[in-house]
Every structure is written in C-alpha cells, then in structure tokens.
ROLUM-993431 format. One record per residue: residue number from 1; residue in one letter; x, y negated, z negated of N, C-alpha, C in turn. Coordinates in pm, 1 decimal. Layout:
n NUM; res A; n_east X; n_north Y; n_up Z; ca_east X; ca_north Y; ca_up Z; c_east X; c_north Y; c_up Z
...
This chain:
n 1; res M; n_east -380.5; n_north -10192.8; n_up 2042.6; ca_east -512.6; ca_north -10235.9; ca_up 2004.3; c_east -598.7; c_north -10242.4; c_up 2130.7
n 2; res H; n_east -720.0; n_north -10197.8; n_up 2121.3; ca_east -812.9; ca_north -10201.5; ca_up 2233.3; c_east -846.5; c_north -10346.3; c_up 2267.3
n 3; res H; n_east -867.8; n_north -10374.9; n_up 2395.9; ca_east -892.2; ca_north -10512.2; ca_up 2439.5; c_east -1014.8; c_north -10575.3; c_up 2372.7
n 4; res S; n_east -1118.2; n_north -10497.9; n_up 2342.0; ca_east -1236.0; ca_north -10555.9; ca_up 2277.3; c_east -1204.2; c_north -10599.8; c_up 2134.0
n 5; res T; n_east -1116.0; n_north -10527.6; n_up 2066.7; ca_east -1072.9; ca_north -10566.8; ca_up 1932.2; c_east -989.4; c_north -10694.0; c_up 1939.7
n 6; res G; n_east -900.8; n_north -10700.2; n_up 2035.5; ca_east -816.8; ca_north -10818.4; ca_up 2052.8; c_east -898.6; c_north -10941.4; c_up 2087.6
n 7; res G; n_east -997.2; n_north -10924.7; n_up 2173.8; ca_east -1083.9; ca_north -11037.0; ca_up 2210.9; c_east -1161.1; c_north -11090.4; c_up 2091.6
n 8; res R; n_east -1211.9; n_north -11001.3; n_up 2010.7; ca_east -1286.7; ca_north -11041.6; ca_up 1890.6; c_east -1195.0; c_north -11115.7; c_up 1792.5
n 9; res R; n_east -1074.2; n_north -11063.5; n_up 1772.8; ca_east -979.1; ca_north -11129.8; ca_up 1681.7; c_east -941.7; c_north -11267.8; c_up 1732.2
n 10; res L; n_east -922.5; n_north -11278.7; n_up 1862.1; ca_east -887.0; ca_north -11407.6; ca_up 1920.1; c_east -1000.2; c_north -11508.8; c_up 1900.8
n 11; res L; n_east -1123.3; n_north -11468.0; n_up 1925.8; ca_east -1237.2; ca_north -11557.7; ca_up 1904.3; c_east -1247.2; c_north -11599.7; c_up 1757.5
n 12; res D; n_east -1227.5; n_north -11505.1; n_up 1666.9; ca_east -1231.7; ca_north -11537.9; ca_up 1524.1; c_east -1124.7; c_north -11640.7; c_up 1488.5
n 13; res E; n_east -1005.2; n_north -11622.7; n_up 1544.2; ca_east -895.8; ca_north -11715.6; ca_up 1515.1; c_east -924.7; c_north -11854.5; c_up 1571.7
n 14; res V; n_east -975.4; n_north -11859.0; n_up 1693.8; ca_east -1008.8; ca_north -11988.1; ca_up 1755.0; c_east -1115.5; c_north -12059.9; c_up 1673.4
n 15; res A; n_east -1213.8; n_north -11986.4; n_up 1624.2; ca_east -1323.3; ca_north -12046.2; ca_up 1547.4; c_east -1277.8; c_north -12100.8; c_up 1413.2
n 16; res T; n_east -1171.4; n_north -12045.1; n_up 1355.3; ca_east -1127.6; ca_north -12088.1; ca_up 1222.6; c_east -1006.7; c_north -12181.3; c_up 1226.7
n 17; res T; n_east -955.0; n_north -12208.9; n_up 1346.3; ca_east -840.4; ca_north -12297.3; ca_up 1362.4; c_east -888.9; c_north -12428.2; c_up 1423.8
n 18; res P; n_east -847.4; n_north -12542.6; n_up 1369.4; ca_east -888.7; ca_north -12668.9; ca_up 1430.2; c_east -844.6; c_north -12675.4; c_up 1576.3
n 19; res S; n_east -940.7; n_north -12685.2; n_up 1666.3; ca_east -909.9; ca_north -12693.1; ca_up 1809.3; c_east -1030.1; c_north -12752.9; c_up 1882.0
n 20; res N; n_east -1010.6; n_north -12779.7; n_up 2008.2; ca_east -1118.4; ca_north -12830.7; ca_up 2092.1; c_east -1179.2; c_north -12721.5; c_up 2178.4
n 21; res V; n_east -1149.1; n_north -12595.8; n_up 2149.4; ca_east -1198.7; ca_north -12484.9; ca_up 2229.9; c_east -1345.7; c_north -12461.0; c_up 2196.8
n 22; res N; n_east -1431.3; n_north -12474.5; n_up 2298.2; ca_east -1572.6; ca_north -12444.7; ca_up 2278.5; c_east -1628.0; c_north -12358.1; c_up 2390.7
n 23; res K; n_east -1541.3; n_north -12320.7; n_up 2486.1; ca_east -1583.2; ca_north -12232.6; ca_up 2594.5; c_east -1466.0; c_north -12144.9; c_up 2633.8
n 24; res V; n_east -1494.2; n_north -12016.7; n_up 2659.0; ca_east -1393.1; ca_north -11922.1; ca_up 2707.1; c_east -1451.8; c_north -11842.6; c_up 2822.8
n 25; res W; n_east -1365.6; n_north -11790.3; n_up 2907.6; ca_east -1408.2; ca_north -11712.4; ca_up 3023.1; c_east -1345.9; c_north -11573.0; c_up 3017.6
n 26; res P; n_east -1402.6; n_north -11481.1; n_up 2941.8; ca_east -1348.9; ca_north -11344.4; ca_up 2939.0; c_east -1382.2; c_north -11271.1; c_up 3068.6
n 27; res T; n_east -1300.9; n_north -11173.6; n_up 3104.1; ca_east -1332.4; ca_north -11090.6; ca_up 3220.4; c_east -1440.0; c_north -10989.5; c_up 3180.4
n 28; res A; n_east -1486.8; n_north -10914.8; n_up 3276.4; ca_east -1595.8; ca_north -10819.6; ca_up 3252.2; c_east -1563.2; c_north -10719.4; c_up 3141.9
n 29; res A; n_east -1436.4; n_north -10684.8; n_up 3124.3; ca_east -1398.5; ca_north -10588.7; ca_up 3020.8; c_east -1433.8; c_north -10639.3; c_up 2881.7
n 30; res Y; n_east -1435.5; n_north -10769.9; n_up 2864.4; ca_east -1464.5; ca_north -10829.7; ca_up 2734.9; c_east -1608.6; c_north -10878.1; c_up 2724.3
n 31; res K; n_east -1677.4; n_north -10884.4; n_up 2832.7; ca_east -1806.4; ca_north -10953.3; ca_up 2842.9; c_east -1905.0; c_north -10927.7; c_up 2729.0
n 32; res A; n_east -1944.3; n_north -10805.9; n_up 2705.3; ca_east -2050.2; ca_north -10778.4; ca_up 2607.1; c_east -2009.4; c_north -10817.9; c_up 2465.7
n 33; res N; n_east -1894.6; n_north -10773.0; n_up 2420.5; ca_east -1850.5; ca_north -10804.4; ca_up 2284.5; c_east -1824.3; c_north -10952.7; c_up 2265.8
n 34; res D; n_east -1753.9; n_north -11013.5; n_up 2359.5; ca_east -1712.9; ca_north -11152.2; ca_up 2342.1; c_east -1826.1; c_north -11250.5; c_up 2361.8
n 35; res T; n_east -1919.4; n_north -11221.3; n_up 2449.6; ca_east -2033.5; ca_north -11310.5; ca_up 2467.5; c_east -2113.8; c_north -11318.3; c_up 2339.4
n 36; res Q; n_east -2141.2; n_north -11205.2; n_up 2278.5; ca_east -2217.9; ca_north -11201.4; ca_up 2154.1; c_east -2139.0; c_north -11263.8; c_up 2039.4
n 37; res R; n_east -2012.5; n_north -11226.7; n_up 2023.8; ca_east -1931.7; ca_north -11280.0; ca_up 1914.2; c_east -1909.7; c_north -11430.3; c_up 1931.3
n 38; res G; n_east -1885.9; n_north -11473.7; n_up 2053.3; ca_east -1869.6; ca_north -11616.2; ca_up 2079.1; c_east -1993.7; c_north -11694.0; c_up 2038.4
n 39; res A; n_east -2111.0; n_north -11642.8; n_up 2072.0; ca_east -2236.4; ca_north -11709.7; ca_up 2035.0; c_east -2250.0; c_north -11719.4; c_up 1883.3
n 40; res E; n_east -2211.6; n_north -11615.1; n_up 1812.6; ca_east -2217.7; ca_north -11616.9; ca_up 1666.2; c_east -2126.4; c_north -11724.8; c_up 1607.9
n 41; res L; n_east -2017.6; n_north -11755.8; n_up 1678.0; ca_east -1919.1; ca_north -11852.0; ca_up 1628.7; c_east -1935.9; c_north -11991.0; c_up 1689.6
n 42; res G; n_east -2034.8; n_north -12008.1; n_up 1777.0; ca_east -2055.9; ca_north -12137.5; ca_up 1841.5; c_east -1962.7; c_north -12163.0; c_up 1958.2
n 43; res I; n_east -1907.9; n_north -12055.2; n_up 2016.6; ca_east -1818.9; ca_north -12064.8; ca_up 2132.3; c_east -1890.6; c_north -12002.6; c_up 2251.8
n 44; res D; n_east -1904.3; n_north -12079.0; n_up 2359.3; ca_east -1969.5; ca_north -12028.0; ca_up 2479.8; c_east -1872.5; c_north -11935.5; c_up 2553.0
n 45; res A; n_east -1906.9; n_north -11808.9; n_up 2565.5; ca_east -1824.0; ca_north -11711.2; ca_up 2635.5; c_east -1896.6; c_north -11668.8; c_up 2762.9
n 46; res E; n_east -1851.8; n_north -11721.3; n_up 2875.4; ca_east -1912.7; ca_north -11692.8; ca_up 3005.0; c_east -1822.1; c_north -11597.6; c_up 3082.5
n 47; res A; n_east -1878.1; n_north -11487.1; n_up 3129.7; ca_east -1798.3; ca_north -11387.0; ca_up 3201.0; c_east -1738.0; c_north -11446.7; c_up 3327.6
n 48; res A; n_east -1606.1; n_north -11432.2; n_up 3341.1; ca_east -1535.6; ca_north -11482.1; ca_up 3459.1; c_east -1558.8; c_north -11388.7; c_up 3576.5
n 49; res K; n_east -1570.2; n_north -11446.9; n_up 3693.1; ca_east -1585.5; ca_north -11367.1; ca_up 3814.6; c_east -1447.2; c_north -11356.4; c_up 3880.8
n 50; res L; n_east -1399.2; n_north -11234.2; n_up 3892.0; ca_east -1268.9; ca_north -11210.4; ca_up 3954.4; c_east -1284.7; c_north -11205.9; c_up 4106.3
n 51; res P; n_east -1183.4; n_north -11247.1; n_up 4180.3; ca_east -1190.9; ca_north -11239.4; ca_up 4326.0; c_east -1201.0; c_north -11094.5; c_up 4371.1
n 52; res A; n_east -1268.9; n_north -11072.0; n_up 4482.7; ca_east -1287.4; ca_north -10937.0; ca_up 4534.3; c_east -1153.6; c_north -10874.5; c_up 4575.1
n 53; res A; n_east -1067.9; n_north -10954.9; n_up 4636.5; ca_east -937.1; ca_north -10904.5; ca_up 4680.3; c_east -843.5; c_north -10896.0; c_up 4560.4
n 54; res R; n_east -773.1; n_north -10786.2; n_up 4548.1; ca_east -679.2; ca_north -10766.4; ca_up 4437.7; c_east -534.5; c_north -10785.4; c_up 4485.9
n 55; res S; n_east -517.2; n_north -10867.3; n_up 4587.1; ca_east -382.7; ca_north -10890.0; ca_up 4638.8; c_east -357.8; c_north -11040.4; c_up 4648.4
n 56; res F; n_east -234.7; n_north -11076.1; n_up 4680.8; ca_east -197.7; ca_north -11216.4; ca_up 4693.5; c_east -281.9; c_north -11282.6; c_up 4802.8
n 57; res Q; n_east -330.0; n_north -11403.1; n_up 4772.5; ca_east -409.9; ca_north -11477.7; ca_up 4872.0; c_east -351.4; c_north -11614.8; c_up 4892.8
C-alpha cells in the first residue's frame, strides 16, 4: 500500500477510535494528504522536520 493511503487510513482509524490523539507529526511524504485529511477529522497534522544529517548523532 502506498504511504499516502496508509496515512489516510491511520488518520481515519484514530478519528473513529476513542483516544486522546489530537495532533500528529507526519513527515514530508505524508504532508499534503495528511494535513488536509487531519483537518477534516479535527486532528492537527503538522509536518515534522527531519534532521539534516541522515546518520547517527
């Protein structure tokens, strides 16, 4: 399954399951789809900023 499909399904599940989740931090790959879908569901989806270095720090 493509990551954007998985992100949307996860947001839908979180929105319909009793939980305290009201904010998520998707990476840039999910940003456009999840920010919009999260807003539709009342979940704040703020794009996470990844560190510039891709190695152990």
